[in-house]
C-alpha distance (Angstrom), angle and dihedral (degrees) to the residues before:
residue distance angle dihedral
M1 . . .
S2 3.79 . .
S3 3.79 116.3 .
S4 3.79 116.9 -113.1
Y5 3.76 139.0 -164.7
W6 3.79 93.9 -109.0
S7 3.81 101.7 41.4
N8 3.81 93.9 89.6
G9 3.78 90.4 58.2
F10 3.81 92.7 61.3
S11 3.79 106.3 29.7
S12 3.80 96.5 87.6
H13 3.80 95.7 49.5
N14 3.79 108.5 37.4
S15 3.78 94.0 91.8
S16 3.77 96.1 53.8
K17 3.76 119.1 114.9
P18 3.78 119.4 -115.2
T19 3.73 118.7 -115.2
T20 3.76 116.9 -115.0
S21 3.77 118.0 -145.8
P22 3.81 111.1 -162.2
F23 3.75 116.4 -126.9
V24 3.78 124.1 -163.3
S25 3.78 114.9 -152.2
G26 3.78 94.9 -172.8
F27 3.81 131.3 58.9
G28 3.78 128.5 -133.1
G29 3.76 129.2 -132.8
N30 3.81 92.1 -96.3
A31 3.79 94.1 52.1
S32 3.77 116.7 153.5
P33 3.83 121.0 -115.6
S34 3.81 90.5 -101.5
K35 3.81 90.2 53.4
M36 3.78 89.9 48.9
D37 3.80 89.9 52.4
E38 3.79 90.3 50.0
R39 3.79 91.1 50.4
R40 3.80 91.4 50.2
I41 3.80 90.6 50.6
L42 3.82 91.5 51.2
E43 3.82 92.2 47.7
Q44 3.79 90.2 47.1
L45 3.79 90.8 53.3
E46 3.80 94.9 46.9
K47 3.82 91.7 50.6
K48 3.79 96.5 48.8
P49 3.82 111.2 131.5
I50 3.80 91.6 -128.6
F51 3.83 88.8 72.2
N52 3.81 94.8 45.5
N53 3.79 106.2 89.8
T54 3.80 116.7 150.6
I55 3.79 96.1 178.0
A56 3.79 112.4 124.2
D57 3.77 116.6 -162.4
S58 3.77 120.4 -122.0
N59 3.81 89.9 -114.5
S60 3.79 95.1 46.2
N61 3.77 90.6 110.2
L62 3.79 89.5 65.1
D63 3.80 99.6 50.7
G64 3.77 135.7 1.3
A65 3.81 95.6 -138.8
L66 3.80 93.5 97.2
R67 3.79 90.7 50.7
N68 3.80 90.1 57.3
T69 3.77 117.3 94.8
F70 3.79 120.7 -127.5
V71 3.81 112.9 -153.5
S72 3.77 132.8 -176.7
S73 3.78 140.6 149.4
T74 3.76 142.6 -153.4
E75 3.79 119.0 -87.4
D76 3.81 94.0 -96.1
G77 3.82 92.5 47.3
S78 3.81 93.5 -122.8
T79 3.82 98.4 116.6
L80 3.80 129.8 45.9
V81 3.79 130.5 -153.1
T82 3.81 125.7 -168.9
L83 3.79 135.7 -179.5
K84 3.77 123.0 -163.5
G85 3.74 123.6 160.7
N86 3.78 104.9 -24.3
Y87 3.81 97.6 -37.0
L88 3.78 123.3 103.0
R89 3.81 116.8 -158.3
W90 3.78 131.1 -173.4
G91 3.80 134.5 173.2
N92 3.79 147.0 141.6
I93 3.79 114.3 -75.4
Q94 3.81 91.6 -133.7
K95 3.82 93.1 56.1
E96 3.77 131.6 69.0
G97 3.80 95.0 -144.6
F98 3.80 124.9 81.3
S99 3.80 141.2 178.4
T100 3.78 126.5 -118.1
M101 3.80 140.6 -158.8
H102 3.80 132.1 -175.1
I103 3.81 116.5 -125.2
E104 3.76 123.9 -155.4
P105 3.82 111.5 -122.4
I106 3.79 120.1 -110.1
G107 3.78 95.8 -134.8
K108 3.75 148.3 -12.5
F109 3.78 94.2 -85.9
S110 3.76 127.3 58.6
D111 3.81 102.2 -134.1
R112 3.78 93.9 122.0
T113 3.80 137.1 145.3
V114 3.80 125.6 -152.5
V115 3.81 126.8 -149.8
I116 3.79 129.8 175.1
S117 3.79 129.7 -144.8
Q118 3.79 123.0 -110.6
S119 3.81 90.2 -111.6
R120 3.83 89.5 53.5
N121 3.82 90.1 -130.5
R122 3.82 99.1 109.9
I123 3.77 140.5 34.5
C124 3.78 128.2 -159.5
L125 3.80 123.8 -146.8
Y126 3.79 117.0 -161.6
N127 3.76 143.4 160.3
K128 3.79 131.3 -178.4
H129 3.81 95.2 -60.8
Y130 3.83 111.6 9.3
F131 3.78 137.1 52.2
K132 3.79 140.2 173.0
S133 3.80 137.8 -179.8
V134 3.80 127.5 -128.9
E135 3.79 125.2 -164.1
I136 3.81 113.8 -137.9
P137 3.84 106.0 -128.3
W138 3.82 96.3 -142.5
G139 3.80 94.6 166.0
Y140 3.81 96.1 49.4
S141 3.77 135.1 77.1
D142 3.81 122.8 -141.3
I143 3.81 110.6 -15.1
Q144 3.79 115.9 -141.4
A145 3.80 121.0 -135.4
H146 3.81 94.9 -104.0
M147 3.82 90.3 53.4
A148 3.80 97.4 43.1
F149 3.80 92.4 78.0
E150 3.82 90.1 63.9
F151 3.80 89.8 65.4
Q152 3.82 96.2 48.1
T153 3.76 133.7 71.3
Q154 3.74 123.4 -141.1
V155 3.78 120.8 -90.0
F156 3.80 108.1 -89.4
N157 3.78 127.1 -152.1
L158 3.80 119.4 -168.2
S159 3.77 118.4 -132.0
Q160 3.81 91.1 -132.7
K161 3.76 115.8 104.1
A162 3.80 95.2 -136.7
S163 3.79 119.9 90.7
I164 3.80 125.4 -115.6
K165 3.81 117.6 -90.8
Q166 3.83 103.9 173.0
I167 3.82 137.5 -3.4
M168 3.79 128.5 -162.5
F169 3.79 133.3 177.6
H170 3.78 112.4 -119.2
P171 3.83 104.0 -115.1
R172 3.83 92.8 -148.3
A173 3.80 97.5 48.7
S174 3.78 118.3 115.7
D175 3.84 110.1 -111.6
D176 3.83 88.6 -2.8
D177 3.80 89.4 -83.5
T178 3.83 98.4 142.9
L179 3.79 123.7 79.2
V180 3.80 126.3 -164.1
I181 3.80 108.4 -147.0
L182 3.81 125.1 -168.0
L183 3.80 112.8 -159.0
E184 3.78 128.7 -157.1
D185 3.82 90.7 -109.3
D186 3.86 89.4 60.4
T187 3.80 92.5 -105.4
I188 3.80 116.3 141.1
V189 3.81 117.6 -149.0
L190 3.81 125.3 -163.8
F191 3.81 102.4 -155.3
D192 3.81 122.0 -168.5
M193 3.81 108.9 -155.3
K194 3.83 94.8 -162.0
S195 3.78 97.6 55.0
E196 3.83 94.4 23.0
K197 3.80 88.1 -134.0
S198 3.77 124.4 136.8
I199 3.79 138.9 -161.7
V200 3.79 117.3 -150.7
L201 3.80 118.3 -145.6
N202 3.80 130.9 -172.8
E203 3.78 92.3 26.6
A204 3.78 121.8 170.5
H205 3.82 112.0 -108.4
G206 3.76 130.4 173.6
A207 3.75 128.3 -8.0
L208 3.75 123.7 -17.8
G209 3.80 112.3 -81.0
L210 3.81 95.1 13.5
N211 3.79 98.2 93.3
S212 3.78 137.2 64.4
R213 3.78 95.6 -119.5
I214 3.81 116.2 146.1
E215 3.79 112.2 -130.1
D216 3.79 135.0 -164.3
I217 3.81 94.3 27.3
N218 3.78 106.3 -176.4
S219 3.82 102.0 175.1
I220 3.81 142.8 5.5
S221 3.80 131.4 -156.7
F222 3.80 135.7 176.8
S223 3.78 124.5 -126.2
K224 3.79 121.6 -117.0
D225 3.81 93.2 -97.0
G226 3.81 91.4 49.2
L227 3.81 94.1 -126.7
T228 3.82 100.1 98.5
L229 3.80 124.8 63.2
Y230 3.80 112.2 -160.1
L231 3.81 118.2 -151.2
L232 3.80 126.1 -158.9
S233 3.79 113.4 -150.9
V234 3.81 118.1 -170.4
T235 3.80 96.9 -168.2
D236 3.80 92.2 109.1
G237 3.79 97.6 24.7
G238 3.78 97.7 -78.3
D239 3.81 130.3 -15.4
V240 3.79 127.0 171.8
Y241 3.80 120.1 -137.5
A242 3.79 131.4 173.2
L243 3.79 140.9 -147.7
F244 3.80 105.1 -149.0
P245 2.94 117.6 -155.9
C246 3.79 102.4 22.0
L247 3.81 102.0 178.8
P248 3.82 134.6 -175.7
A249 3.79 124.5 -138.5
T250 3.81 91.3 -101.1
M251 3.78 117.3 23.8
E252 3.80 131.1 -164.1
L253 3.81 119.6 -148.7
E254 3.78 130.3 167.4
K255 3.80 119.6 -128.3
T256 3.79 91.8 -111.9
E257 3.80 90.5 53.2
I258 3.81 91.9 49.4
K259 3.79 89.5 49.9
Q260 3.80 91.3 50.8
L261 3.81 91.9 48.8
M262 3.80 89.5 49.1
E263 3.80 91.8 51.9
K264 3.81 90.9 50.8
A265 3.81 91.4 48.5
V266 3.81 91.2 50.5
L267 3.81 91.8 49.6
L268 3.80 91.5 49.3
Y269 3.80 90.9 48.2
D270 3.81 91.7 49.5
S271 3.81 90.2 50.0
L272 3.82 92.8 62.8
K273 3.79 113.6 117.5
P274 3.81 133.3 -175.4
D275 3.80 91.1 -102.3
T276 3.83 94.2 49.9
P277 3.83 110.0 121.4
D278 3.79 115.1 -99.8
D279 3.81 94.8 -121.9
V280 3.81 90.3 54.0
K281 3.81 91.4 49.1
K282 3.78 90.7 49.2
N283 3.80 94.0 51.4
I284 3.82 95.0 44.1
I285 3.81 92.6 49.7
K286 3.80 91.0 48.8
Q287 3.81 90.4 46.6
F288 3.82 90.6 51.3
K289 3.81 90.5 50.0
F290 3.80 92.9 47.9
I291 3.81 95.4 48.4
S292 3.82 94.6 41.1
N293 3.81 91.1 54.8
M294 3.81 90.9 54.4
H295 3.80 91.1 44.4
M296 3.81 90.8 51.7
E297 3.82 92.6 49.4
S298 3.79 91.3 47.7
S299 3.82 92.4 48.5
K300 3.80 93.6 50.1
S301 3.80 102.4 40.9
G302 3.81 102.9 14.4
K303 3.81 90.8 -126.4
T304 3.80 120.2 159.9
E305 3.82 98.3 -174.6
F306 3.78 119.1 77.7
A307 3.80 132.6 -174.0
I308 3.81 108.3 -135.7
S309 3.79 119.1 -147.5
E310 3.79 120.8 -133.9
T311 3.82 89.4 -113.3
F312 3.80 91.2 70.0
R313 3.82 94.6 37.0
D314 3.80 95.1 57.3
V315 3.81 99.3 83.7
K316 3.78 135.3 164.6
P317 3.82 125.1 -128.2
Q318 3.79 118.6 -108.3
G319 3.76 129.4 -155.7
P320 2.94 156.9 -4.4
F321 3.78 95.6 -126.9
T322 3.77 118.4 -134.2
I323 3.81 115.9 -126.5
S324 3.79 117.3 -151.9
P325 2.94 120.7 -135.1
Y326 3.81 99.6 12.4
P327 3.84 113.7 -164.2
E328 3.79 109.5 -116.3
K329 3.80 95.1 -143.7
L330 3.80 90.3 62.0
Y331 3.81 90.5 67.1
E332 3.81 85.7 78.8
T333 3.80 95.1 56.6
T334 3.81 137.6 51.4
A335 3.78 131.1 -118.8
Q336 3.78 115.9 -120.6
D337 3.81 108.9 179.4
I338 3.80 143.7 15.4
F339 3.78 128.3 -160.0
T340 3.81 137.0 174.6
V341 3.82 120.5 -130.0
P342 3.83 121.4 -170.5
V343 3.80 113.6 -132.4
G344 3.76 125.5 -168.7
A345 3.78 120.0 -18.0
S346 3.80 100.9 -50.1
S347 3.82 111.3 7.1
E348 3.79 137.4 82.9
V349 3.79 141.5 -165.2
L350 3.78 132.4 -153.8
L351 3.79 121.7 -126.2
M352 3.79 114.0 -150.3
L353 3.82 114.7 -166.7
F354 3.81 122.2 -158.5
E355 3.78 132.3 -160.7
N356 3.81 92.9 -112.0
G357 3.82 91.2 58.8
T358 3.81 97.5 -100.4
V359 3.79 118.3 140.2
L360 3.80 122.6 -159.2
V361 3.79 120.0 -157.7
L362 3.81 107.0 -151.4
F363 3.79 132.9 -173.5
K364 3.81 126.1 -158.4
D365 3.80 103.0 -129.5
L366 3.83 100.9 179.0
E367 3.79 130.2 59.9
M368 3.80 110.4 -112.7
T369 3.77 124.6 -141.6
M370 3.76 124.1 -135.3
C371 3.79 115.3 -100.3
W372 3.80 125.8 -154.0
D373 3.79 113.4 147.7
C374 3.81 107.2 16.7
D375 3.78 124.6 98.3
N376 3.82 122.3 -146.7
Y377 3.80 90.7 13.8
T378 3.83 112.8 177.3
H379 3.81 105.4 163.1
S380 3.84 113.7 145.2
N381 3.81 93.6 -13.0
S382 3.78 100.5 149.3
L383 3.80 136.3 140.7
V384 3.80 127.5 -170.8
L385 3.80 122.0 -148.2
V386 3.79 107.6 -121.6
E387 3.80 99.0 172.7
Q388 3.78 139.7 -4.9
I389 3.80 114.9 -149.8
S390 3.79 116.3 -167.1
E391 3.80 100.6 154.9
I392 3.81 99.6 76.0
V393 3.81 93.8 91.4
T394 3.80 112.3 35.6
S395 3.80 107.5 161.6
A396 3.78 102.9 37.8
K397 3.77 119.1 128.1
G398 3.77 112.3 -155.3
A399 3.79 113.8 -21.9
A400 3.79 114.0 24.6
H401 3.84 96.2 -152.0
L402 3.79 94.3 -144.5
D403 3.82 115.0 175.2
I404 3.79 133.4 -179.0
F405 3.79 129.0 -137.8
R406 3.81 97.3 -124.7
Q407 3.80 97.3 -169.1
F408 3.82 92.8 54.8
N409 3.81 102.2 110.5
E410 3.81 107.4 176.3
P411 3.84 110.5 136.5
D412 3.82 117.8 -111.9
R413 3.82 90.8 12.2
A414 3.79 141.0 87.5
L415 3.80 130.1 -168.6
L416 3.80 118.3 -140.4
F417 3.80 133.6 -176.2
S418 3.79 124.7 -150.9
R419 3.80 108.6 -156.1
S420 3.79 92.5 -173.7
E421 3.83 91.8 57.5
S422 3.84 99.4 26.3
R423 3.78 92.4 -127.1
V424 3.77 135.2 137.1
I425 3.81 111.0 -143.9
L426 3.78 125.1 -163.5
L427 3.81 110.7 -151.4
D428 3.81 105.1 -154.1
M429 3.82 115.1 -165.8
S430 3.81 96.0 165.2
R431 3.82 94.3 108.5
W432 3.83 91.5 70.2
A433 3.82 103.8 16.1
G434 3.81 93.9 86.8
D435 3.81 92.3 51.3
L436 3.79 91.3 49.6
D437 3.80 93.4 48.9
K438 3.81 91.5 47.2
A439 3.79 91.4 50.5
I440 3.81 90.7 49.9
S441 3.81 92.9 48.4
N442 3.82 92.6 48.0
S443 3.84 94.7 39.0
N444 3.78 88.8 -128.6
A445 3.79 112.1 134.6
S446 3.80 91.8 169.0
S447 3.81 89.7 73.6
L448 3.83 88.8 68.3
K449 3.79 96.3 62.1
D450 3.81 92.9 91.4
V451 3.82 96.0 39.3
A452 3.80 115.9 108.9
F453 3.79 107.9 -144.0
K454 3.80 96.6 -149.8
S455 3.77 117.7 140.1
A456 3.78 121.2 -154.5
L457 3.80 120.3 -122.3
E458 3.80 121.3 -150.5
P459 3.83 110.0 -173.9
V460 3.81 123.0 -170.3
G461 3.78 123.4 -172.8
I462 3.80 113.4 -121.8
S463 3.79 132.0 158.1
Q464 3.78 138.4 -155.6
V465 3.80 97.7 20.1
S466 3.79 103.7 -172.3
S467 3.82 100.6 -165.5
L468 3.80 138.9 6.7
S469 3.79 92.8 -115.9
V470 3.78 123.0 118.8
A471 3.79 138.4 -175.3
V472 3.79 122.0 -152.9
W473 3.82 113.8 -142.8
R474 3.80 133.2 -166.7
L475 3.78 115.9 -171.2
K476 3.81 135.3 155.9
G477 3.79 94.3 -10.4
K478 3.83 92.9 -49.3
S479 3.79 131.3 101.2
G480 3.77 139.7 -168.2
V481 3.79 144.2 119.1
V482 3.80 138.5 -75.1
I483 3.81 116.6 -142.7
P484 3.84 124.0 -172.8
C485 3.78 116.1 -122.8
Q486 3.78 131.6 -174.9
D487 3.82 99.4 -81.0
K488 3.82 102.9 7.4
V489 3.77 144.1 3.8
S490 3.79 123.2 -91.7
A491 3.80 121.3 -141.9
I492 3.80 117.1 -151.7
L493 3.78 126.0 -167.1
Y494 3.82 118.7 -131.4
N495 3.78 132.6 161.4
F496 3.80 103.5 -116.2
P497 3.80 121.7 162.9
L498 3.78 105.4 -83.6
G499 3.80 95.6 -146.8
E500 3.80 110.4 177.9
E501 3.79 97.1 -20.7
E502 3.80 92.7 113.1
A503 3.80 90.8 54.3
V504 3.79 92.6 56.3
I505 3.78 109.9 106.8
V506 3.76 116.8 -166.7
K507 3.77 111.1 -150.8
E508 3.74 119.4 -165.3
E509 3.77 116.6 -137.4
S510 3.79 108.9 -81.6
P511 3.81 112.5 -122.6
V512 3.78 118.8 -119.7
L513 3.79 93.3 -143.3
P514 3.83 125.8 38.2
E515 3.78 93.5 -125.7
E516 3.82 91.3 58.6
A517 3.81 89.2 71.1
V518 3.82 90.2 74.5
K519 3.78 95.9 39.5
L520 3.81 112.7 134.5
E521 3.81 110.7 -116.7
P522 3.82 111.0 175.6
E523 3.80 118.1 -151.6
F524 3.82 117.2 -135.1
S525 3.79 124.0 -167.6
Q526 3.82 92.1 -136.5
P527 3.82 118.9 44.2
L528 3.78 113.8 -127.0
M529 3.80 90.7 -127.4
E530 3.81 91.3 61.2
I531 3.80 91.4 49.6
N532 3.81 92.0 48.6
N533 3.81 91.8 49.1
Y534 3.79 91.0 48.5
S535 3.80 91.2 48.1
T536 3.81 91.0 50.1
A537 3.81 90.8 50.4
Y538 3.80 90.9 49.0
V539 3.81 93.3 49.9
R540 3.80 90.0 47.8
R541 3.78 90.9 51.8
C542 3.79 93.1 47.6
K543 3.81 90.2 53.1
N544 3.79 92.7 52.8
P545 3.80 116.9 84.2
L546 3.76 121.6 -117.0
S547 3.78 113.7 -84.2
E548 3.82 94.6 -135.2
V549 3.82 112.5 89.0
I550 3.82 118.1 -164.3
P551 3.82 113.5 -145.7
P552 3.83 113.4 -118.8
N553 3.81 93.7 -120.5
V554 3.79 90.8 55.8
R555 3.80 92.8 42.7
Q556 3.82 93.3 55.5
E557 3.78 95.7 50.8
N558 3.77 120.5 99.6
L559 3.76 118.2 -112.2
A560 3.80 91.3 -125.5
N561 3.80 97.3 72.1
A562 3.77 138.9 96.6
S563 3.82 93.4 -99.5
N564 3.79 97.9 52.3
E565 3.82 89.4 114.6
K566 3.80 88.2 80.7
Q567 3.79 90.8 53.4
L568 3.78 91.8 47.1
A569 3.81 90.7 50.0
A570 3.80 90.6 51.2
L571 3.79 91.7 46.7
T572 3.81 90.0 48.7
K573 3.80 91.0 55.2
L574 3.79 91.3 46.0
S575 3.80 92.1 47.7
S576 3.80 89.9 50.4
Q577 3.81 91.0 54.7
I578 3.80 92.1 44.0
A579 3.81 89.8 48.7
G580 3.80 88.9 53.4
I581 3.80 90.1 52.5
V582 3.80 90.9 47.1
I583 3.82 91.8 49.5
Q584 3.78 90.5 49.0
G585 3.79 90.1 49.7
Q586 3.79 91.2 48.0
S587 3.79 90.0 50.4
L588 3.79 89.4 51.3
G589 3.79 89.5 48.8
V590 3.81 91.6 50.6
M591 3.79 90.5 50.1
L592 3.80 92.2 48.1
H593 3.80 90.7 46.9
S594 3.81 91.4 49.8
R595 3.78 89.9 47.7
L596 3.79 90.9 48.9
V597 3.81 91.6 50.2
E598 3.80 90.8 49.7
Q599 3.80 91.4 47.2
Q600 3.80 90.2 49.3
Y601 3.78 89.0 51.6
E602 3.81 91.2 49.3
F603 3.81 90.1 45.8
S604 3.81 90.8 51.5
K605 3.80 89.7 50.5
Q606 3.78 90.5 51.2
L607 3.81 91.1 47.9
K608 3.79 90.3 50.2
S609 3.79 91.2 49.1
T610 3.80 90.6 48.0
N611 3.81 91.4 48.9
D612 3.81 90.6 49.9
M613 3.79 90.1 52.5
I614 3.82 91.8 48.6
E615 3.81 91.0 50.1
K616 3.78 90.2 51.5
Q617 3.79 93.0 47.0
D618 3.86 95.3 94.2
L619 3.79 91.3 49.1
L620 3.78 89.9 47.1
M621 3.82 91.5 50.8
E622 3.82 90.9 50.3
K623 3.76 90.9 49.0
L624 3.78 88.9 45.7
T625 3.84 91.6 56.3
Q626 3.80 92.8 49.6
Q627 3.76 93.5 45.0
S628 3.81 90.3 46.8
L629 3.84 90.6 57.4
V630 3.78 91.1 48.5
L631 3.79 89.7 46.6
N632 3.81 91.8 51.6
E633 3.81 90.9 51.7
K634 3.78 91.0 48.9
M635 3.79 91.4 47.2
A636 3.84 91.9 50.2
R637 3.78 90.7 50.5
Q638 3.76 90.4 46.8
N639 3.80 90.9 51.6
S640 3.83 90.9 50.4
V641 3.79 91.7 50.4
A642 3.78 90.3 46.5
E643 3.83 91.2 53.0
R644 3.81 90.9 50.1
L645 3.77 90.9 49.6
V646 3.79 91.1 50.1
A647 3.84 91.2 51.3
L648 3.80 91.5 47.5
N649 3.76 90.8 48.5
S650 3.80 91.3 52.4
K651 3.83 91.6 50.6
V652 3.79 91.7 50.3
A653 3.78 90.0 49.1
E654 3.82 90.8 51.7
A655 3.82 92.0 49.9
N656 3.78 91.4 49.8
A657 3.77 90.7 49.6
K658 3.83 91.6 51.8
V659 3.81 92.0 50.2
L660 3.77 91.2 50.6
E661 3.80 92.6 47.7
S662 3.85 95.4 49.7
D663 3.89 119.8 93.5
N664 3.82 105.5 -128.1
V665 3.86 102.5 -170.7
I666 3.84 116.1 173.4
S667 3.88 113.7 -129.4
D668 3.86 126.1 -133.0
E669 3.82 91.6 -109.3
E670 3.80 90.0 54.6
V671 3.80 90.0 48.7
A672 3.84 91.3 51.0
W673 3.80 89.7 46.1
F674 3.81 91.6 51.8
K675 3.84 90.3 48.8
E676 3.80 90.6 50.7
I677 3.79 90.0 49.7
R678 3.80 90.3 50.4
A679 3.84 90.8 49.7
Q680 3.79 90.8 49.9
V681 3.78 89.9 48.7
Y682 3.80 90.6 52.1
K683 3.82 91.0 49.4
F684 3.76 91.2 47.7
N685 3.80 89.8 51.7
E686 3.82 89.9 49.7
F687 3.81 90.7 50.4
V688 3.76 90.4 49.1
N689 3.81 92.1 50.1
S690 3.83 91.1 45.6
Q691 3.78 91.5 49.3
S692 3.79 90.2 49.5
S693 3.81 91.0 50.7
L694 3.81 92.7 46.9
R695 3.79 90.8 47.6
A696 3.78 89.5 52.9
E697 3.80 91.3 49.2
M698 3.79 91.1 47.5
D699 3.79 90.7 51.0
F700 3.80 88.9 51.2
V701 3.82 92.0 49.7
K702 3.79 90.5 48.3
Q703 3.77 89.8 50.4
Q704 3.81 91.5 49.8
L705 3.82 91.6 47.8
A706 3.75 90.7 51.1
T707 3.80 89.7 50.1
M708 3.80 91.7 49.2
R709 3.80 91.3 47.2
E710 3.78 90.1 53.9
R711 3.77 90.7 48.0
S712 3.84 93.2 47.1
R713 3.78 91.4 48.9
G714 3.76 89.7 54.5
T715 3.83 91.7 46.5
R716 3.84 92.2 49.9
D717 3.77 92.3 50.5
K718 3.78 90.2 49.8
T719 3.83 92.4 47.5
E720 3.80 92.3 49.8
Q721 3.78 89.9 49.9
E722 3.78 92.2 49.7
W723 3.83 90.9 46.4
S724 3.79 90.5 51.5
E725 3.78 90.6 50.5
L726 3.83 90.2 48.6
R727 3.85 91.7 50.3
N728 3.76 90.8 49.0
M729 3.78 90.8 49.3
L730 3.86 91.7 48.0
E731 3.80 91.3 48.1
A732 3.79 89.4 51.1
D733 3.82 90.7 48.2
G734 3.83 89.9 47.2
A735 3.78 90.6 52.8
V736 3.80 91.1 50.5
I737 3.80 91.7 48.2
K738 3.80 90.5 48.8
Q739 3.77 91.0 51.5
C740 3.78 90.4 49.1
N741 3.81 91.4 49.9
D742 3.79 91.5 48.5
A743 3.78 90.6 50.1
I744 3.80 92.9 48.7
T745 3.79 91.1 47.5
A746 3.75 90.9 50.6
D747 3.78 92.7 49.8
T748 3.80 92.2 48.4
T749 3.76 91.5 51.8
T750 3.75 92.6 50.6
E751 3.79 95.0 50.5
G752 3.86 94.7 47.3
P753 3.92 126.5 105.8
């Protein structure tokens, strides 16, 4: 394992055990009001009509796949979509109503799998040999049969002999029109549904062992940016490979993403040295050319959609990736699945699931280069072990049967299902995901030394999960998932980030007329359009003859003979087809019976409402008589007031007419009077202005006088002080002079005769 810049940040924490936070899906008798509200929300979700579909397909006796419900939701969890049988439903999570559309089946048998695109605008139905795509008509209501074909592609069948193992929508494809198909022979096909062209990757060429073909591919997963396709090979227990770049026929990239790719290409190009291997130089130069062409087109025209030529789409796998440190006990088991989980704003980790129930959280610590023409390319293919989780499955004996919900797309989280323990486990990595993303963005691995890489586990007991599909919901400040089970759906409460769910305001359609607001609109669990379509399909099937044809020589033989096994085999096939028709008819009968019961219930409600209105008719008539008298009084008063207003209006109109007709000429005396008034006004204004000016001058003089008074007071105090000092000094001098005089006088007296 080559050392990397980030390995020191994880090495001291990858052996720590994850913390398990217990989660109780039920509520006791002493549940708090908040718990009661949560329980009501979960019950409300599970009983939504969009999940209640009693239609059984005509081939449901052959396989239970069509009886399983596929569920999903938009990214914000505000809209649900379900598929059961051949009926697609979609509707707002805050409403009881939903829309429906019939989907043509992809084949005679019902062994199908359903996947949804990352944009949540398309689903793909596929079995071992056939597949088709269906656009989800979010902006439409119920789609009639003649319009449903516009939202569906034809049923495709690949020319390859191998059967289909896994299908994914390419996340970067324009209009979700490119599928990535993994076949049982480890071939990967990039299929463009618009042009119906395909590019085959990882083909077998040459003699055995002389090519770089990846074998025993068990799972594929796209990176967060949608440009790297990770491959999990189980030849040696579990190796990770990559197809980079894995490109659709038409790719969408934002300007910021193109700029980031250009910066990476420039850095890789600048890192070339004379001793760099030739295959690495070749790939980096081709990568720089490919990205710079897109960057130039985007800079000139501002385009964000690019048509990719087959030259750049035909790539070679690179790897295997080194994993450091690799747990020694995992050498005794085999990996079974790989999945990418976005963490933080711009990073991702890989989840690697093993048969013994262990999950490895891996981080790609080196920047890969694109690879087109080089076999056995292993440049910068490195993964660092962030966390090893071995406590998800605790009571499994042998294989743990741990699966992952691949369409669950909440950041920093993954949703797992343990078949051996019938538990759904939420793997929450949010407590360290932000620190990891920040360290990656700042290129500061030292900030991870104090981070404890311990993910939280939230297990919830659940049984009879029918499909690995999941819908994320956000409702009334709560969030969680909906998972389809055998006979119902189960709603589970989790604390996901609510985002903008609280800001979503569901507005019912505003009625055109006021009386439509109280119009009775009964809600039925099964739309009439679905029942009619199912009835039409049943009648069409009954009209068609049975597909099994008995040869005449077998038909004429008696049952009591040595070759009656042929007759029994033919009768068995016929009975199977007849049983399918009978089951379909019984399903139609159950639907019609349920509809009849619901209509009877609605009819009884209407009869009760009608009876209540009839019983209140006498009271209404009495009230009507009283209110009619009051209304007549009010109307008479209103008429009287209206007459008075009309008379007043006529008088005002007459007065206005007289004023307009009169000649109002101003006399000379009035003109002189107005001039005198104007002159007096001017003088008054002058006096006012003069008074204002004099007042200002007087205020200034007063201010100056006050200043002078303060100054004179200070001068007088100083003069008095100086005068006192002078008097004191003169008194002292006088005393000295007096003493001198006294001394002189005394001396004179002494010296005399």
